[in-house]
C-alpha positions in Angstrom: -23.7 24.5 11.8 -24.3 27.7 9.9 -22.0 30.6 10.1 -22.1 34.1 8.5 -19.1 36.0 7.4 -19.3 38.0 10.7 -19.3 34.7 12.6 -16.1 33.7 10.8 -14.5 36.9 12.1 -15.8 37.1 15.6 -16.6 33.5 16.5 -13.9 31.5 14.9 -13.3 29.5 18.1 -16.8 28.2 18.0 -16.4 27.2 14.4 -13.2 25.4 15.1 -14.9 23.5 17.9 -17.7 22.5 15.6 -15.1 21.2 13.1 -13.4 19.3 15.9 -16.7 17.6 16.6 -16.8 16.5 12.9 -19.6 18.9 12.0 -20.0 20.6 8.6 -20.0 24.4 8.7 -22.0 26.2 6.1 -20.8 29.7 5.3 -23.5 32.2 4.5 -23.1 35.6 2.9 -26.1 37.8 2.9 -28.3 34.8 3.6 -27.0 32.7 0.7 -24.7 29.8 0.9 -21.2 30.6 -0.2 -19.4 27.5 0.8 -19.0 24.6 3.2 -16.2 23.9 5.6 -15.6 20.2 6.1 -13.6 18.6 8.9 -10.4 16.7 7.8 -10.7 13.0 7.6 -8.7 11.5 10.3 -6.3 8.7 9.4 -6.5 5.6 11.5 -3.2 4.1 12.7 -2.6 0.9 10.8 -0.8 -2.0 12.4 2.2 -3.2 10.5 0.7 -6.7 10.1 -2.3 -5.1 8.4 -0.3 -3.5 5.7 -0.8 -5.2 2.2 3.0 -5.6 1.7 3.4 -7.5 5.0 4.3 -11.1 4.4 4.8 -10.9 0.7 8.4 -12.1 0.9 8.7 -15.8 1.9 10.7 -16.7 4.9 13.0 -19.0 2.9 14.3 -16.2 0.8 17.8 -16.6 -0.6 19.0 -13.1 0.3 18.9 -11.3 3.6 17.2 -8.0 4.0 20.4 -6.1 3.9 21.5 -7.8 0.7 18.1 -7.0 -0.9 18.5 -3.4 0.1 22.0 -3.3 -1.3 20.7 -4.7 -4.6 18.0 -2.0 -4.7 20.3 0.8 -3.9 23.1 -0.3 -6.2 23.8 1.7 -9.4 22.2 0.5 -12.6 25.4 -0.3 -14.4 28.7 -1.6 -12.8 31.8 0.3 -13.5 34.0 -1.4 -16.1 
């Protein structure tokens, strides 16, 4: 879609609808291209099992999840 500066002012609803349809909008000023509006890339919902970190810990781990978190959250040095 091509839109002039006047279109940006008076027909913004049509421009937003074009962006919702994943169309590029070329902005013209006095007949020359000044810029391009691109639709935002939509994130796809990822299942937890598809995450790269899923399954990295073995099931026969020595510590429980809460113990692992306590170790991660503990201070660096113990009080003496």
